[in-house]
N, C-alpha and C positions, 0 to 999 in steps of 0.2 A: 575671843573675841576683834584682836586686829583683821584678822582673816576678816570677819562677818561686817570690821567695820571697811576695809577695803570694797567688798562687797557692794556694801550702801552706797558707798561716796561710783562708785562706777554705777550703780543704779540710779542714781542721784545723776551725772551726768547725761545715761541716757536720756533720761526723761526727757533734760533741759534741751536737746538736740529734738527728738521730741516734738515740743512744743515750739519750736523757733519751727518746724521744716514745716506741720503744720499749718501753723497762722500763717506761714506766707502762699500755701498750698488754700487756704482757702481765702485769704486776702485777695488774690489775683484772676478766677471769676467772676470773685463783687464786685467786684470793681469795673471790672468789663461790662456786667449790669449796670452798675449802678451811670458807667460813662453814656451808654448805650439808651436810658430809659430818660436820662437827661437828657442827650437832644431830639427821643421823641419830644420829651414834657416839654422845652423851649420851643417843639417847633421847626429843627436848623436842618431839618434834611430838604431837600431838591425834589426828587421826585419820590414816585410812591416806590420803587425800586430801594430808594432806600433808607424808607420809609420799614419798607419790609426786613430789609438787610441788617439794620437791628435792635427790629422784632422779632432775628433767626437767633443774633446775640446774644441777647436776654435767654431767649427756653435753652439753648446750647448751651449757656455756658449756667445757667439753674439748673441743667443733667446736671453738668458737669458737676455743681456743688454740691447736688441732692447724693452723687457718687462716690462724693470724698466724705459725707455726713454718716452717708450707710458703712463704709469701709470702719471712719473712725468706730463708730459705736459695734462694729465688729468686733474688732481691734480690741473695743476695752472690754468683752464678752469673757475674750479668753486669761 
């Protein structure tokens, strides 16, 4: 019973670490996407090239975010 209790505590700690890391990893691309979208919305760019840069940031970070979510869903199946 003590061994099972210790294992459950270790699993709980691992779960907390996983959630903390995952939350950070999801927030990073989301913050980049929201910032770039806000710049585009407020028209705070000077050239069409800058507009393309911000559009690319949203596209690339969206792909990264999608990959992360897919990885989490795959992990959940295990």
